C-alpha positions in Angstrom: 122.8 151.7 237.4 120.0 153.9 236.1 118.6 153.3 232.9 118.2 156.6 231.2 114.9 157.5 229.2 115.4 158.9 225.9 113.1 160.7 223.2 113.0 158.0 220.5 112.9 158.5 216.9 109.8 160.5 216.1 109.4 160.0 211.9 110.5 161.9 209.0 111.1 165.7 209.4 110.3 165.4 213.4 113.1 166.3 215.2 111.6 167.8 218.5 108.5 167.5 220.5 106.9 169.0 223.9 106.4 166.7 226.9 102.7 167.4 227.3 102.9 165.6 230.6 104.3 162.9 232.8 101.7 159.9 233.8 104.0 158.9 236.4 105.3 160.9 239.4 109.1 161.8 240.1 110.3 159.1 242.9 107.5 156.9 241.7 108.0 153.2 241.0 107.5 152.0 237.6 107.3 148.8 235.4 108.1 147.7 232.3 105.8 148.7 229.6 104.1 151.5 231.8 103.3 154.6 230.1 106.0 157.3 231.5 104.6 160.6 229.6 102.8 162.4 226.5 104.6 163.9 223.9 103.3 166.3 221.7 105.2 167.1 218.1 104.3 169.2 214.9 102.1 166.0 213.8 100.8 164.3 216.9 101.0 163.1 220.4 102.1 160.0 221.1 102.9 158.3 224.3 106.2 157.0 225.4 106.4 153.6 228.0 109.2 152.6 230.2 111.5 149.8 228.7 112.4 148.5 232.0 111.2 148.8 235.4 113.0 150.9 238.5 112.0 154.3 240.3 111.5 157.1 238.3 113.6 160.3 238.6 112.1 163.0 236.1 114.8 165.0 234.0 112.8 167.5 232.1 109.7 168.6 233.5 106.0 169.0 231.6 106.0 171.7 229.3 110.0 171.4 228.3 110.7 171.3 224.5 112.8 168.1 223.6 114.8 166.6 220.7 115.1 163.4 219.7 117.6 161.2 221.7 117.6 163.7 224.7 117.7 162.1 228.1 114.1 162.9 229.8 114.1 160.7 232.9 116.1 158.1 234.6 115.4 155.0 236.3 116.7 153.7 239.1 117.4 149.8 239.9 114.6 148.6 241.9 117.5 147.8 245.1 118.7 151.3 245.5 116.7 152.1 248.2 118.8 154.1 250.2 118.4 157.1 247.9 115.4 159.6 248.4 112.3 159.5 246.4 113.9 163.0 244.7 117.9 162.7 244.2 119.6 166.0 244.7 120.3 167.7 241.5 123.7 168.3 240.9 125.1 171.9 242.2 124.5 174.5 239.9 126.4 177.8 240.2 123.9 180.8 240.6 123.9 182.7 238.1 125.4 186.3 237.9 122.7 188.8 239.7 121.1 190.9 237.5 122.3 194.1 236.7 119.8 197.0 237.9 120.3 200.5 236.1 118.4 203.4 237.8 116.9 205.8 235.8 116.4 209.7 237.0 112.7 210.3 237.4 111.1 213.0 234.9 111.7 216.7 236.4 108.5 217.9 238.4 107.2 221.0 238.3 109.5 223.9 239.3 109.3 224.7 243.0 111.1 224.5 246.2 111.2 221.2 248.0 111.2 221.0 251.5 114.5 219.0 252.8 112.4 217.4 255.4 110.2 215.3 252.7 111.7 211.9 252.6 111.6 210.3 249.3 108.9 207.8 248.7 109.5 204.4 248.9 109.7 202.0 246.1 106.4 199.7 246.2 106.6 196.4 245.4 106.2 195.1 242.1 107.1 198.1 240.5 108.7 196.5 237.2 106.2 197.8 234.4 105.9 195.4 231.3 103.4 196.4 228.4 99.9 197.3 229.1 96.7 194.9 228.3 93.9 197.3 226.4 91.9 197.6 229.7 95.0 198.4 231.6 95.9 201.3 229.1 91.7 202.4 228.9 91.8 202.8 233.1 95.5 204.1 233.2 94.1 207.1 230.7 90.7 207.5 232.1 92.0 208.0 235.3 95.3 209.7 234.6 97.5 207.3 236.6 101.5 206.8 236.3 101.7 203.3 235.6 105.0 203.4 237.3 103.4 204.5 240.9 100.8 201.4 241.0 102.2 197.9 242.1 102.2 195.4 239.5 101.3 192.0 241.0 101.2 190.3 237.3 103.2 187.6 236.2 106.8 189.0 235.2 106.0 192.2 237.0 103.2 192.8 234.3 100.6 195.5 235.5 97.1 193.9 235.6 93.6 195.2 236.0 93.1 194.3 239.3 96.1 196.0 240.0 94.7 199.5 238.8 91.0 198.7 240.4 93.1 198.2 244.0 95.0 201.4 243.5 92.0 203.3 242.5 90.2 202.2 245.9 93.0 203.9 247.6 93.5 206.6 245.5 90.0 207.1 244.2 90.5 210.6 242.7 93.1 211.9 240.0 92.1 215.3 240.4 95.3 216.5 243.1 98.0 216.5 241.1 100.0 213.6 241.3 103.3 213.0 243.3 106.9 213.2 241.7 107.1 209.4 240.5 110.3 207.9 241.7 113.2 206.6 240.0 112.5 203.6 237.6 114.3 200.3 237.9 115.3 198.7 234.8 116.1 195.0 235.7 118.9 193.6 232.7 118.6 190.1 233.3 121.8 188.0 233.3 122.5 185.5 230.4 120.7 182.0 230.7 118.8 183.8 233.9 115.1 183.0 234.1 114.2 186.4 233.3 115.7 186.5 230.0 113.7 186.9 227.0 112.1 183.7 225.3 112.6 182.7 221.8 109.1 182.6 220.9 107.0 185.7 220.7 105.5 186.7 224.1 102.0 186.4 224.4 99.6 189.3 223.7 97.6 191.0 226.8 94.2 189.9 227.1 91.5 192.4 227.2 87.9 192.8 228.9 85.9 189.5 227.4 89.5 188.3 226.2 91.2 184.6 226.7 94.4 184.2 225.4 95.6 180.6 224.2 99.1 179.9 223.4 99.0 177.4 220.2 99.7 173.9 220.8 102.6 172.9 218.3 100.1 170.8 216.2 97.8 173.9 215.5 101.2 175.7 214.8 102.4 173.0 212.1 98.3 172.9 210.3 99.3 177.1 210.4 102.8 176.5 208.6 101.4 173.7 206.0 98.9 175.6 205.3 100.7 178.8 204.6 103.1 176.6 203.0 100.5 175.4 200.4 99.4 178.7 199.5 102.8 180.2 199.1 104.6 177.0 197.3 101.7 175.7 194.8 99.6 177.5 192.1 96.6 176.3 193.6 93.5 176.1 191.4 89.7 174.6 192.3 87.6 173.1 189.8 83.9 171.7 190.4 80.9 170.0 189.6 78.2 168.5 191.6 76.8 164.4 191.7 73.5 162.8 191.7 73.6 160.5 194.8 70.5 158.5 194.5 71.5 155.8 192.8 74.5 155.3 195.8 72.2 156.1 198.9 69.6 153.4 197.2 72.5 150.9 197.2 73.8 151.7 200.5 70.3 151.7 202.2 69.4 148.1 200.4 72.7 146.6 202.1 74.0 148.6 205.0 72.5 146.1 207.5 74.0 143.4 205.7 77.2 144.9 205.4 77.3 145.4 209.1 76.8 141.3 209.6 79.2 140.2 207.2 81.9 142.4 208.1 81.2 144.0 211.6 81.5 147.3 210.2 79.2 150.0 209.1 78.7 150.9 205.1 79.9 154.6 205.3 80.2 157.0 202.1 83.7 157.8 202.8 85.0 154.1 201.1 82.4 154.6 198.6 84.2 158.2 197.6 87.2 156.6 198.2 87.0 153.5 195.7 85.5 156.1 193.2 88.4 158.6 193.7 91.1 155.4 193.7 89.5 154.7 190.0 89.6 157.7 188.5 93.5 158.5 189.8 94.3 155.5 187.6 92.6 157.3 184.8 94.3 160.6 185.2 97.9 159.8 187.3 98.9 163.0 187.5 96.3 163.9 190.6 98.3 161.2 192.2 101.7 162.8 191.6 104.1 165.3 193.4 106.3 167.7 192.6 110.1 166.7 193.5 112.7 168.9 192.9 112.8 169.6 189.3 111.2 166.5 188.7 107.7 165.0 188.8 107.1 161.7 190.8 104.0 159.4 189.8 102.9 157.2 192.2 101.2 153.9 191.1 99.7 153.6 194.7 97.3 155.2 196.4 97.8 156.2 200.3 94.1 158.1 201.2 94.4 160.6 203.7 91.3 161.2 205.3 90.9 164.5 206.9 89.4 164.6 210.4 88.2 167.1 212.7 89.2 166.6 216.6 89.6 169.0 219.5 92.9 169.9 219.0 92.8 170.6 215.4 92.0 168.9 211.9 94.5 166.0 211.1 94.9 163.8 208.2 96.0 160.2 209.0 96.6 158.1 206.1 94.7 155.0 205.1 98.1 153.3 203.4 97.5 150.7 200.5 93.6 152.0 199.9 94.0 150.8 196.1 94.5 147.3 197.6 91.7 147.3 199.9 88.0 146.2 199.6 85.3 148.6 201.2 85.3 146.8 204.5 88.8 147.4 204.5 89.0 150.9 204.1 85.7 151.9 206.7 87.6 149.4 209.2 90.8 151.7 208.9 89.0 154.9 208.6 87.2 153.7 211.8 90.5 153.2 213.3 92.2 156.0 212.5 89.3 158.6 213.4 89.2 157.1 217.1 93.0 157.7 217.5 93.0 160.8 216.1 90.1 162.2 218.6 92.0 160.2 221.2 95.0 162.0 220.5 97.2 158.9 220.1 97.9 158.6 216.2 101.7 157.8 215.5 103.7 159.2 213.1 103.2 156.7 210.3 99.5 157.4 210.9 100.3 160.8 209.2 103.0 160.0 207.0 103.0 158.8 203.3 99.7 160.2 201.8 99.4 160.9 198.4 95.8 162.2 198.0 93.5 163.3 200.5 89.5 163.7 200.9 88.0 166.3 203.0 84.2 165.9 204.0 82.4 169.4 205.0 79.2 168.0 204.5 79.4 166.5 208.3 79.3 170.3 209.5 76.7 171.7 207.1 79.0 173.3 204.5 77.3 173.5 201.0 80.2 174.8 199.2 83.9 175.3 199.7 87.4 175.5 198.4 90.2 173.0 200.4 93.8 173.8 200.7 96.5 170.9 199.2 98.0 169.1 201.8 102.2 169.4 200.6 103.8 167.5 198.8 100.4 166.1 197.4 99.1 167.6 194.3 95.5 167.3 194.9 92.3 167.1 197.3 89.2 166.5 197.1 86.4 168.1 199.3 82.4 166.9 199.9 79.8 168.6 200.9 76.3 168.3 202.5 74.0 166.3 200.6 70.8 168.8 200.0 67.8 167.8 197.6 67.7 170.2 195.0 65.2 170.3 191.7 67.2 169.4 188.8 66.4 168.1 185.1 66.4 164.6 184.1 65.2 163.6 180.7 63.6 167.4 180.6 61.5 166.5 183.7 62.2 168.5 187.0 62.6 166.0 189.4 64.1 166.2 193.3 67.0 164.5 193.9 69.5 164.3 196.7 72.8 166.6 195.4 76.4 167.0 196.3 79.1 169.9 195.2 82.6 168.1 194.6 85.4 170.4 194.5 89.0 169.4 193.5 91.7 171.6 194.6 94.8 171.1 192.6 98.2 172.5 192.0 98.1 173.6 188.7 102.3 173.3 188.0 101.3 169.4 187.6 97.6 169.2 186.6 96.0 170.9 184.0 92.6 172.1 183.5 91.4 169.4 181.6 93.1 166.7 183.7 91.2 168.1 187.1 87.9 168.1 185.1 88.2 164.7 183.9 88.9 163.6 187.4 86.0 165.0 188.5 83.8 163.7 185.7 85.4 160.0 186.2 84.5 160.2 190.0 80.6 161.7 189.4 80.1 158.6 186.6 81.1 156.0 189.3 79.4 157.5 192.1 75.8 158.2 189.7 76.4 154.4 188.6 77.7 152.5 191.6 77.8 149.0 189.8 80.9 150.3 187.9 82.5 150.7 191.5 81.7 147.4 192.6 82.9 146.1 188.8 85.8 148.1 188.7 85.2 149.6 185.2 
């Protein structure tokens, strides 16, 4: 009896994903816990392992969109050796043939037509689709009829190479063009391969352009950013912090910290603990709107924005308010590694209550971060830059950083936002307050 491989539950609000690749080939023998496929959802990529051993028979190919509970493959018991590596698929009735409607050619110039002149044969690949900018330019420049050029592109599209090949045979457009033969418009039967996809077709690429479809992760990022702009009253307030004392503390103890805890002492744990203490002072920053109510969180799940090749993701340090500096550093290091490898789970990305984003690692001096819904605030860190500042009526050079707090003005008042930033600033400029938790 075959074991069905189904898409497991993918986490909160996630119902479907796309099969990125199959790690095993159709007909290949797999063992229990072998990785079968990689699935990409709106929030993360994940690997699905075999729950049983057997011979793999793939039902859904790579690139297919699948839903929770859907069967994507079957595992035949090891004893079934008489079956071929690729089992015959159930016979499917062929789709009805596409309807072909012939449209008459536009009328030619007045004049007698020789009865002996045979009609021009239709060239292969004559289905003409939308023209790319490069093709439109060539067609207009040489006064060509696109319908008279053989199209070899995907789906009957006319490519730049098709036009150039046509020009190499007919280099001059001075001669009057022959009457265009009838065009064939193909109406695809319902459910056939030629039916229009539900998604918007990709635009044509011009010279020097590359068209790459959005990944599900990038689409989700775009949707959430637009959602935040449309549903929240976003405002940003700024402050600056003198990091002299914090940098001195870190320099003095980072080697001992590494030896004791087995992890480096970075700025994220120090900023994270400063924010956690400030959230206790201003709980509205750690709240969210749920329906017509405001929900105040008595815990902190700290989101940390991480840039990857596939886009920005925000893994969550759960229970950060109960962690030590070393615990926060370890968890951030673990999550950042999973993010860059594309192996974050749904749980790793869910449940955040407040987020920190460090644009300073890319050289950003000042920015306005966007909320990560349904959170009500996000702190933006920036580049540390030595600047002249006035201390005790003296101009001195200090390592300074701008901080930006973007917040939902529906929940957070300006006074609360400014107070939060001041509390963070006070603890970073006097790090003993972090150690004493005061």
